[in-house]
Chimera marker file (.cmm) of the C-alpha trace (Angstrom):
<marker_set name="trace">
<marker id="1" x="-1.069" y="40.316" z="68.050" r="1" g="1" b="0" radius="0.5"/>
<marker id="2" x="-2.029" y="42.831" z="70.678" r="1" g="1" b="0" radius="0.5"/>
<marker id="3" x="-1.693" y="46.554" z="70.275" r="1" g="1" b="0" radius="0.5"/>
<marker id="4" x="-1.309" y="48.095" z="73.745" r="1" g="1" b="0" radius="0.5"/>
<marker id="5" x="-0.784" y="51.748" z="74.559" r="1" g="1" b="0" radius="0.5"/>
<marker id="6" x="0.706" y="52.510" z="77.962" r="1" g="1" b="0" radius="0.5"/>
<marker id="7" x="0.839" y="55.756" z="79.851" r="1" g="1" b="0" radius="0.5"/>
<marker id="8" x="2.840" y="56.089" z="83.046" r="1" g="1" b="0" radius="0.5"/>
<marker id="9" x="2.033" y="59.188" z="85.054" r="1" g="1" b="0" radius="0.5"/>
<marker id="10" x="5.104" y="61.018" z="86.450" r="1" g="1" b="0" radius="0.5"/>
<marker id="11" x="3.746" y="60.673" z="89.991" r="1" g="1" b="0" radius="0.5"/>
<marker id="12" x="3.776" y="56.893" z="89.586" r="1" g="1" b="0" radius="0.5"/>
<marker id="13" x="7.480" y="57.042" z="88.839" r="1" g="1" b="0" radius="0.5"/>
<marker id="14" x="8.163" y="59.018" z="92.027" r="1" g="1" b="0" radius="0.5"/>
<marker id="15" x="6.257" y="56.403" z="94.033" r="1" g="1" b="0" radius="0.5"/>
<marker id="16" x="8.293" y="53.667" z="92.361" r="1" g="1" b="0" radius="0.5"/>
<marker id="17" x="11.551" y="55.462" z="93.187" r="1" g="1" b="0" radius="0.5"/>
<marker id="18" x="10.460" y="55.885" z="96.817" r="1" g="1" b="0" radius="0.5"/>
<marker id="19" x="9.444" y="52.236" z="97.061" r="1" g="1" b="0" radius="0.5"/>
<marker id="20" x="12.739" y="51.028" z="95.594" r="1" g="1" b="0" radius="0.5"/>
<marker id="21" x="14.717" y="53.354" z="97.883" r="1" g="1" b="0" radius="0.5"/>
<marker id="22" x="12.781" y="52.077" z="100.903" r="1" g="1" b="0" radius="0.5"/>
<marker id="23" x="13.457" y="48.467" z="99.969" r="1" g="1" b="0" radius="0.5"/>
<marker id="24" x="17.178" y="49.163" z="99.475" r="1" g="1" b="0" radius="0.5"/>
<marker id="25" x="17.445" y="50.978" z="102.828" r="1" g="1" b="0" radius="0.5"/>
<marker id="26" x="15.541" y="48.250" z="104.683" r="1" g="1" b="0" radius="0.5"/>
<marker id="27" x="17.666" y="45.520" z="103.084" r="1" g="1" b="0" radius="0.5"/>
<marker id="28" x="20.817" y="47.416" z="104.052" r="1" g="1" b="0" radius="0.5"/>
<marker id="29" x="19.651" y="47.643" z="107.661" r="1" g="1" b="0" radius="0.5"/>
<marker id="30" x="18.873" y="43.914" z="107.763" r="1" g="1" b="0" radius="0.5"/>
<marker id="31" x="22.287" y="43.056" z="106.306" r="1" g="1" b="0" radius="0.5"/>
<marker id="32" x="24.006" y="45.353" z="108.820" r="1" g="1" b="0" radius="0.5"/>
<marker id="33" x="22.242" y="43.645" z="111.743" r="1" g="1" b="0" radius="0.5"/>
<marker id="34" x="23.192" y="40.179" z="110.501" r="1" g="1" b="0" radius="0.5"/>
<marker id="35" x="26.808" y="41.224" z="109.899" r="1" g="1" b="0" radius="0.5"/>
<marker id="36" x="27.046" y="42.693" z="113.408" r="1" g="1" b="0" radius="0.5"/>
<marker id="37" x="25.593" y="39.509" z="114.960" r="1" g="1" b="0" radius="0.5"/>
<marker id="38" x="27.909" y="37.282" z="112.905" r="1" g="1" b="0" radius="0.5"/>
<marker id="39" x="30.925" y="39.395" z="113.858" r="1" g="1" b="0" radius="0.5"/>
<marker id="40" x="29.994" y="39.136" z="117.541" r="1" g="1" b="0" radius="0.5"/>
<marker id="41" x="29.587" y="35.353" z="117.320" r="1" g="1" b="0" radius="0.5"/>
<marker id="42" x="32.951" y="34.953" z="115.580" r="1" g="1" b="0" radius="0.5"/>
<marker id="43" x="34.620" y="37.220" z="118.157" r="1" g="1" b="0" radius="0.5"/>
<marker id="44" x="33.097" y="35.187" z="120.999" r="1" g="1" b="0" radius="0.5"/>
<marker id="45" x="34.221" y="31.895" z="119.425" r="1" g="1" b="0" radius="0.5"/>
<marker id="46" x="37.783" y="33.164" z="118.933" r="1" g="1" b="0" radius="0.5"/>
<marker id="47" x="37.921" y="34.806" z="122.357" r="1" g="1" b="0" radius="0.5"/>
<marker id="48" x="38.508" y="38.284" z="120.977" r="1" g="1" b="0" radius="0.5"/>
<marker id="49" x="37.505" y="41.143" z="123.290" r="1" g="1" b="0" radius="0.5"/>
<marker id="50" x="36.820" y="44.268" z="121.248" r="1" g="1" b="0" radius="0.5"/>
<marker id="51" x="36.934" y="46.468" z="124.366" r="1" g="1" b="0" radius="0.5"/>
<marker id="52" x="40.318" y="45.159" z="125.541" r="1" g="1" b="0" radius="0.5"/>
<marker id="53" x="42.354" y="48.311" z="124.870" r="1" g="1" b="0" radius="0.5"/>
<marker id="54" x="39.668" y="50.907" z="125.537" r="1" g="1" b="0" radius="0.5"/>
<marker id="55" x="39.830" y="53.252" z="128.489" r="1" g="1" b="0" radius="0.5"/>
<marker id="56" x="36.766" y="53.333" z="130.670" r="1" g="1" b="0" radius="0.5"/>
<marker id="57" x="35.895" y="56.492" z="132.528" r="1" g="1" b="0" radius="0.5"/>
<marker id="58" x="34.416" y="56.222" z="135.971" r="1" g="1" b="0" radius="0.5"/>
<marker id="59" x="30.894" y="57.429" z="136.604" r="1" g="1" b="0" radius="0.5"/>
<marker id="60" x="31.874" y="59.201" z="139.829" r="1" g="1" b="0" radius="0.5"/>
<marker id="61" x="30.576" y="62.722" z="140.303" r="1" g="1" b="0" radius="0.5"/>
<marker id="62" x="32.654" y="64.804" z="142.663" r="1" g="1" b="0" radius="0.5"/>
<marker id="63" x="31.237" y="67.917" z="144.179" r="1" g="1" b="0" radius="0.5"/>
<marker id="64" x="32.350" y="70.188" z="146.948" r="1" g="1" b="0" radius="0.5"/>
<marker id="65" x="29.676" y="71.343" z="149.327" r="1" g="1" b="0" radius="0.5"/>
<marker id="66" x="30.488" y="74.968" z="150.183" r="1" g="1" b="0" radius="0.5"/>
<marker id="67" x="27.421" y="75.862" z="152.183" r="1" g="1" b="0" radius="0.5"/>
<marker id="68" x="28.007" y="77.731" z="155.410" r="1" g="1" b="0" radius="0.5"/>
<marker id="69" x="25.611" y="77.556" z="158.293" r="1" g="1" b="0" radius="0.5"/>
<link id1="1" id2="2" r="1" g="1" b="0" radius="0.2"/>
<link id1="2" id2="3" r="1" g="1" b="0" radius="0.2"/>
<link id1="3" id2="4" r="1" g="1" b="0" radius="0.2"/>
<link id1="4" id2="5" r="1" g="1" b="0" radius="0.2"/>
<link id1="5" id2="6" r="1" g="1" b="0" radius="0.2"/>
<link id1="6" id2="7" r="1" g="1" b="0" radius="0.2"/>
<link id1="7" id2="8" r="1" g="1" b="0" radius="0.2"/>
<link id1="8" id2="9" r="1" g="1" b="0" radius="0.2"/>
<link id1="9" id2="10" r="1" g="1" b="0" radius="0.2"/>
<link id1="10" id2="11" r="1" g="1" b="0" radius="0.2"/>
<link id1="11" id2="12" r="1" g="1" b="0" radius="0.2"/>
<link id1="12" id2="13" r="1" g="1" b="0" radius="0.2"/>
<link id1="13" id2="14" r="1" g="1" b="0" radius="0.2"/>
<link id1="14" id2="15" r="1" g="1" b="0" radius="0.2"/>
<link id1="15" id2="16" r="1" g="1" b="0" radius="0.2"/>
<link id1="16" id2="17" r="1" g="1" b="0" radius="0.2"/>
<link id1="17" id2="18" r="1" g="1" b="0" radius="0.2"/>
<link id1="18" id2="19" r="1" g="1" b="0" radius="0.2"/>
<link id1="19" id2="20" r="1" g="1" b="0" radius="0.2"/>
<link id1="20" id2="21" r="1" g="1" b="0" radius="0.2"/>
<link id1="21" id2="22" r="1" g="1" b="0" radius="0.2"/>
<link id1="22" id2="23" r="1" g="1" b="0" radius="0.2"/>
<link id1="23" id2="24" r="1" g="1" b="0" radius="0.2"/>
<link id1="24" id2="25" r="1" g="1" b="0" radius="0.2"/>
<link id1="25" id2="26" r="1" g="1" b="0" radius="0.2"/>
<link id1="26" id2="27" r="1" g="1" b="0" radius="0.2"/>
<link id1="27" id2="28" r="1" g="1" b="0" radius="0.2"/>
<link id1="28" id2="29" r="1" g="1" b="0" radius="0.2"/>
<link id1="29" id2="30" r="1" g="1" b="0" radius="0.2"/>
<link id1="30" id2="31" r="1" g="1" b="0" radius="0.2"/>
<link id1="31" id2="32" r="1" g="1" b="0" radius="0.2"/>
<link id1="32" id2="33" r="1" g="1" b="0" radius="0.2"/>
<link id1="33" id2="34" r="1" g="1" b="0" radius="0.2"/>
<link id1="34" id2="35" r="1" g="1" b="0" radius="0.2"/>
<link id1="35" id2="36" r="1" g="1" b="0" radius="0.2"/>
<link id1="36" id2="37" r="1" g="1" b="0" radius="0.2"/>
<link id1="37" id2="38" r="1" g="1" b="0" radius="0.2"/>
<link id1="38" id2="39" r="1" g="1" b="0" radius="0.2"/>
<link id1="39" id2="40" r="1" g="1" b="0" radius="0.2"/>
<link id1="40" id2="41" r="1" g="1" b="0" radius="0.2"/>
<link id1="41" id2="42" r="1" g="1" b="0" radius="0.2"/>
<link id1="42" id2="43" r="1" g="1" b="0" radius="0.2"/>
<link id1="43" id2="44" r="1" g="1" b="0" radius="0.2"/>
<link id1="44" id2="45" r="1" g="1" b="0" radius="0.2"/>
<link id1="45" id2="46" r="1" g="1" b="0" radius="0.2"/>
<link id1="46" id2="47" r="1" g="1" b="0" radius="0.2"/>
<link id1="47" id2="48" r="1" g="1" b="0" radius="0.2"/>
<link id1="48" id2="49" r="1" g="1" b="0" radius="0.2"/>
<link id1="49" id2="50" r="1" g="1" b="0" radius="0.2"/>
<link id1="50" id2="51" r="1" g="1" b="0" radius="0.2"/>
<link id1="51" id2="52" r="1" g="1" b="0" radius="0.2"/>
<link id1="52" id2="53" r="1" g="1" b="0" radius="0.2"/>
<link id1="53" id2="54" r="1" g="1" b="0" radius="0.2"/>
<link id1="54" id2="55" r="1" g="1" b="0" radius="0.2"/>
<link id1="55" id2="56" r="1" g="1" b="0" radius="0.2"/>
<link id1="56" id2="57" r="1" g="1" b="0" radius="0.2"/>
<link id1="57" id2="58" r="1" g="1" b="0" radius="0.2"/>
<link id1="58" id2="59" r="1" g="1" b="0" radius="0.2"/>
<link id1="59" id2="60" r="1" g="1" b="0" radius="0.2"/>
<link id1="60" id2="61" r="1" g="1" b="0" radius="0.2"/>
<link id1="61" id2="62" r="1" g="1" b="0" radius="0.2"/>
<link id1="62" id2="63" r="1" g="1" b="0" radius="0.2"/>
<link id1="63" id2="64" r="1" g="1" b="0" radius="0.2"/>
<link id1="64" id2="65" r="1" g="1" b="0" radius="0.2"/>
<link id1="65" id2="66" r="1" g="1" b="0" radius="0.2"/>
<link id1="66" id2="67" r="1" g="1" b="0" radius="0.2"/>
<link id1="67" id2="68" r="1" g="1" b="0" radius="0.2"/>
<link id1="68" id2="69" r="1" g="1" b="0" radius="0.2"/>
</marker_set>
C-alpha cells in the first residue's frame, strides 16, 4: 500500500478553528433570520400583535423659552 507521512503545522489548525467558528456563527445568523421571519408570518396569519400590551412614549419635546427681551 501507500506509506504517507503527514505534518500539520500548528498555524493551520488555528486557521481551521477560525474557519469552523466563522461557519458556525454565519449559520447561526442565517437560522436566526429565518426563525424571525417564520415567527412574523405565523403571528400575521394568527392575527397576533406582539406590540399589543406595550406602552408607547410620545416623541414630543417640551421646552420653556425663558428669554427676556
